[in-house]
C-alpha positions in Angstrom: 90.8 -11.9 -34.7 89.2 -14.0 -32.0 88.8 -12.9 -28.5 89.1 -15.2 -25.7 86.9 -14.6 -22.8 88.3 -15.9 -19.5 85.7 -17.7 -17.2 85.7 -14.7 -14.5 84.5 -12.4 -17.3 81.9 -14.6 -18.3 80.5 -15.1 -14.9 80.5 -11.5 -14.2 78.5 -10.9 -17.3 75.9 -13.3 -16.6 75.5 -12.1 -13.0 74.7 -8.6 -14.3 72.3 -9.8 -16.6 70.5 -11.9 -14.0 70.5 -8.8 -11.9 69.0 -6.5 -14.5 66.1 -9.2 -15.1 65.3 -9.3 -11.2 65.1 -5.5 -11.1 62.9 -5.4 -14.1 60.6 -8.1 -12.5 60.5 -6.1 -9.3 59.7 -2.8 -11.0 56.7 -4.4 -12.9 55.4 -6.0 -9.7 55.6 -2.8 -7.9 54.0 -1.0 -10.9 51.1 -3.5 -10.9 50.6 -3.2 -7.0 50.7 0.8 -7.3 48.3 0.6 -10.2 45.9 -1.8 -8.0 46.1 0.5 -5.1 45.3 3.6 -7.3 42.4 2.0 -8.9 41.0 0.8 -5.7 41.2 4.4 -4.3 39.6 6.0 -7.2 36.5 3.3 -7.1 36.1 4.3 -3.3 36.4 7.8 -3.9 33.9 7.4 -6.7 31.5 5.7 -4.5 31.7 8.2 -1.6 31.0 11.1 -3.9 28.1 9.4 -5.4 26.7 8.7 -2.0 27.0 12.4 -1.4 25.5 13.4 -4.4 22.5 11.1 -3.8 22.0 12.5 -0.6 22.1 16.1 -1.9 19.6 15.1 -4.6 17.2 13.8 -1.8 17.7 16.9 0.1 16.7 19.1 -2.8 13.6 16.9 -3.6 12.6 17.0 0.0 13.0 20.9 -0.1 11.0 21.2 -3.4 8.2 19.0 -2.1 8.0 21.0 1.2 8.0 24.3 -0.8 5.1 22.9 -2.9 3.2 22.0 0.2 3.8 25.5 1.6 2.5 27.0 -1.6 -0.8 25.4 -0.9 -0.8 25.6 2.9 -1.3 29.3 2.4 -4.7 28.8 1.7 -5.6 27.1 4.8 -8.0 29.4 6.9 -7.2 32.3 4.4 -9.7 34.4 2.7 -9.6 34.6 -1.1 -11.5 36.5 -3.7 -13.4 34.6 -6.3 -11.3 35.9 -9.2 -8.3 34.7 -7.4 -10.0 31.3 -6.8 -10.8 31.0 -10.5 -7.0 31.8 -11.2 -5.8 29.2 -8.7 -7.9 26.5 -10.3 -6.8 27.3 -13.7 -3.2 27.4 -12.7 -3.1 24.1 -10.8 -4.9 22.6 -13.9 -2.1 23.9 -16.0 0.5 22.6 -14.0 -1.0 19.1 -13.5 -0.9 19.5 -9.6 -2.5 16.4 -8.0 -4.9 18.5 -5.8 -8.6 18.6 -5.9 -10.2 22.2 -5.5 -13.5 22.2 -3.9 -15.8 25.1 -4.2 -19.0 25.6 -2.1 -21.0 28.8 -3.2 -23.8 30.5 -1.5 -26.2 29.2 -4.3 -24.9 25.5 -4.3 -25.0 24.1 -0.7 -22.5 21.2 -1.6 -18.9 21.3 -2.9 -18.2 21.2 -6.6 -14.8 19.8 -7.3 -12.2 20.9 -10.0 -9.2 19.5 -11.6 -9.6 16.0 -9.5 -12.6 14.4 -7.9 -12.3 14.2 -4.0 -13.7 11.4 -2.1 -14.2 12.9 1.7 -14.9 9.4 3.2 -11.4 8.0 2.1 -9.8 11.4 2.1 -8.2 10.8 -1.1 -8.5 11.6 -4.9 -10.9 9.6 -7.2 -9.6 10.4 -10.6 -9.5 13.5 -12.9 -12.1 16.0 -13.4 -12.2 17.8 -16.7 -14.4 20.8 -16.2 -13.3 24.4 -15.2 -15.5 26.9 -13.4 -18.3 28.3 -15.4 -18.8 31.8 -16.5 -22.7 31.4 -16.4 -23.9 33.6 -13.8 -27.2 31.8 -13.4 -25.4 28.4 -12.5 -25.1 27.3 -8.9 -21.6 26.5 -9.5 -20.8 30.1 -10.7 -17.7 31.6 -8.6 -18.5 35.3 -8.0 -15.2 37.2 -8.8 -16.1 39.5 -5.9 -17.0 36.9 -3.4 -14.8 35.8 -0.4 -14.1 32.3 0.1 -12.5 30.6 3.1 -10.0 27.9 2.5 -9.6 24.4 4.2 -6.5 22.2 3.5 -7.5 18.5 3.5 -4.7 15.9 3.7 -4.4 12.1 3.3 -3.0 9.4 5.5 0.5 10.1 4.1 0.2 13.8 5.4 0.0 15.0 1.5 -2.3 17.7 0.5 -5.0 16.1 -1.7 -7.8 18.8 -1.5 -8.4 22.3 -0.6 -12.0 23.3 -0.1 -13.2 26.9 -0.4 -16.5 28.0 1.1 -18.1 31.3 0.1 -18.8 33.7 3.0 -21.7 36.2 3.1 
């Protein structure tokens, strides 16, 4: 059996087929545009959050640095026992803190530096010092555990603490 399609039915079929194709293309174009907008929004949000995270990290680093400075500024003008001074030298050596510790005892008229060498004319460190305080009581560098020492903090041109000098008091 053969079916004859009249011309009007054939034109209507073609019109609906073309209309479906136009709608499909339109949906694809809208989908691509929305996807692009979503990707652009996500990238912008990521960049903003990364900037905020970086700013937060800088604040934390700044606070940590100021706390480390605060720990050392405690000794500026403060009196400390010789036993605590020896512990401080050992602790800073263990933690690899870039600070020289100068000690002037009553027996030695000049400063002996521990952990790092300190250059007072340039107000900077001059390399690592490997020796720790001696336990030999006959030595001029001996730190009396019962002695009182007054500290003075020395800073470089960048306002960083580079040295703490302790002078033994009578």
